[in-house]
N, C-alpha and C positions, 0 to 999 in steps of 0.2 A: 396606620393602627393608633389607636388610642394611646396604649400604653406605651408608647415609642420610649426609646432610654434617652433620644439626640433629644439637646436642646433649641438650638438654632444650626440650618441647613442653607447650603445655597445651589439652586438648580437654575442650570445654565443651559439655554437653546442656542448655538450657532447654526443658522439658517442660512440662506442663501444672498441674504442682503444686510443681516444685522445679527448682533449677541443680543437675546433677551434673558433678564436674570429675575430671578425671585428669592427674597428671603423668607425664610418659612421658620418656625415657631412651631410647638406643639399645640398651639392654638389657632394654626393656620399661615396664610401669606400676611406676612407683615409688610411688604415693601415689594415692588415690582419698578422694572426700566428699561430702557434699551441705552448700549456702549455705541458710543460711535469708534473707539480707538483701544487698542488693546491695553495702553496704561492705565485707560480707568478702570481695567478689570483687578490690577493690583491692588489701585486704590481701592475699590468694594469689598474686597478680601480683609484689608488691613482696617476697614471701617465697622465691618460686621464680625469680622472673628468665627467664622462659622467653623463647627465642630468637622462637619463632614459638607462634601459637595454632589452633585453628580454635574456630568457633561453630555449635554444631546448633541451630535452635530451631522447635518447633510451637507455641510461645505466641504470643498475639494479639499484637499492634504494642504495643498501649499496653503489655502488662503485660513486654513485652522493654525498652524504652525505660529503665526506670531503672537495669536492667544493662549496657545499651548505654552510658549517660550515665556509669559509674563505668569504661569501658574508653576513654573518648573520649581522653585522651593519646596509648593507644598502639595507635589503631585499623588503621593501617598495617601492623601485625606480627599482625594478625588475619585471617584465611580464613574468609568466610561461606560454611557449606555451602550452594549452593542446585542442587536436584537438578534435571540436565537443561542446568544452563550449566557445574557444576564438575565437574571433570576427576574420574574414580576408576579404581582398578585395576581395574574390571569392567567387560564390555560390558552396559548395559543395554538390556531389550528389553521396559521398562513403554511402552504405548501410550501415556500422557499422562508425559513423565518430568518436566515441569515441576511437576505435581501430588503427586508422591510425595513424602510426606514424611521429612525429613532423617534421621529417627531411623531408618526403616525401611530406605533407603538404608545408611545408616553399619552399623548391624547385618548387612547383607548382606555389607558388604565386611568385617566384622571377620571372620565367617564365613569368608567363601573366604580370607582369609590364615591361618585357625586350620585348614582343612582343605582344602587346595589339591587342586584337579583331582576331588575327592570331591563328591557330590551331597548337598547341606545345607539341611534344611529350619529354620529360626529361626523359634521361637515366644516371642513376648515377651509375657509376661504380666504387663501393666501398667494403665492406665486402661485402654486397650483391651487387646482379644487378638487379637493378628496375626501370621499367617502370612507368613513370606518363605522363597521358594524361591532358591537359588543352585546350580549343575548347568553345566558345560562353561565354567565362567569368566565366566557369563553370569548377571545377575538378571531372574529372570523376571515377578517379581509374586507375589502369594498371595492372603491376605484379611483384612477386619478385623470383629470384632465386637465386642460389649459386654464389657470385662473383669469379674473376678467382683464388686467391690464397686460397680461401675456397676449390674450386675443387681441387686444388693441395695437400692440408692438405686431403681432404677426401679421396681421391683414396691411399696417404700414409698409414693411419689410419684405413683405412679398408680392406686393403689386407696385406697380409703375405709378401711381398718382394718389391711391388714398393716404391721408392727412394722419399724421400722428396724433392721438387725442388723449388727452386726460381725461378721466372720469369725474364725472359732476359732482356734488355733492350728495350723502346719501341719503336725504329727504328730499332731492329735486325728482321731480317728474320726467318719466322718461317717455316720448312719443312710442305708441305703436307702430303707426304709418310714417317712416320718416319722410320729410319734404324737403330734403337736402342732404348733401353726402354725409356733414357731420353726424346728424341726429338719425339717417339710416346707419350711421355705425354704431351709435349707440344703444338703439334698438336692436339692432343685431348682436350685440355682444351683452346686455342687459339683459334684456328681455329675455333672448334667447338662452342665455344661462340661467337665468329661474324659471323658463319652461322645463328644461332639462333636469333642473333640481327638483320640482315638481312632479315629474314625471317618475323620477326614479324613487321620488320618498313613496310615492303613491304603490310602486311594486312592492317596495320595502315594507310596507304596513299590510299589504296582503299577507305577506311570509309572516309577519311578526305585530300581530294585532297588539295594541296599547303601545305601541313604539315609540318613543320619545325621542327629539330632535335636541341635540347640542351643539351650538354653533360657536364656533371660533377663528382664528385668522385676521388680520386687518381689513377684509373687505367683507366680514359679517354684518355690518349695518347695512349694506346694500340688498341683501337676501332676506334680511329677518322680517323687515313689514311688506314684504312681496311673495313670503312662500304660503301656500293653501294648508292650514294646518289647523287641529283642535285646538281652543283655548285651553292654555297652560301645559301644552306640550312641547313648545320652544325653551329653551335656554339658550342666554348668549351668555357663554362664558369666554371671557376675553384672555385669559390665563390656563386655560385647561392645559397646556403642554406643561407648563411649569408646574400646576400642581400635582399631574401624572410623574413627573419627574421625581418629586418628594415623595411620594407613596415608593416607589421603586426604590430610592434610597433609605427610607425607613425601613422598609421590609428587606433588603439586603444585610442593613447593620444589625438588625435586631432580629435576624435567624439564628 
């Protein structure tokens, strides 16, 4: 909301591997980063002095507790994002809204804010590869598949001899026809994921002409240069979830 009464907010996204944060003012995102330890969260709060905060978490309760304990003295100023219960500035057509991941919902809100009135597909390339569709001011749902690194780990964990590989640099060329075990694994994981994404995007575009793509997540850089898309229709927004969290927080405070 352009006329939001809040000055400074703190958006917290607790994922499976890290806690990401964003400090916002009415002018937008001012600072973002990743916190490695719960003690750093208290220091961040004292330094930025937010009026309100919002927390989205897909971590287990045990993993979340140390972070929540750090904020025990300011808990009344923190809005927990609970999909299906917390009001958001989008209609939610998900059949089981209370099971929807908070990160997926926040990303959809962020996309709706950045591209109002336009059909948008969020592709979040992180631990999982997630698709989320926003059209007609409504979140419709999408899909969840293993992320790039999860695919590499699964091939190593569930076979006897396949090695555990790391992804190359995002700009590195990956052979289509692997001529070694390592290059075959990278071709299957990266080229296979790109083909999967391109195929799904084509299906979405047949249903929603003019569809735009918003890429987020730590592995978005691997997908963006490899996707088949009309010029100008791909937007890489690394802080999409944080942007959505800020919009949800302001929407609730200003109601």
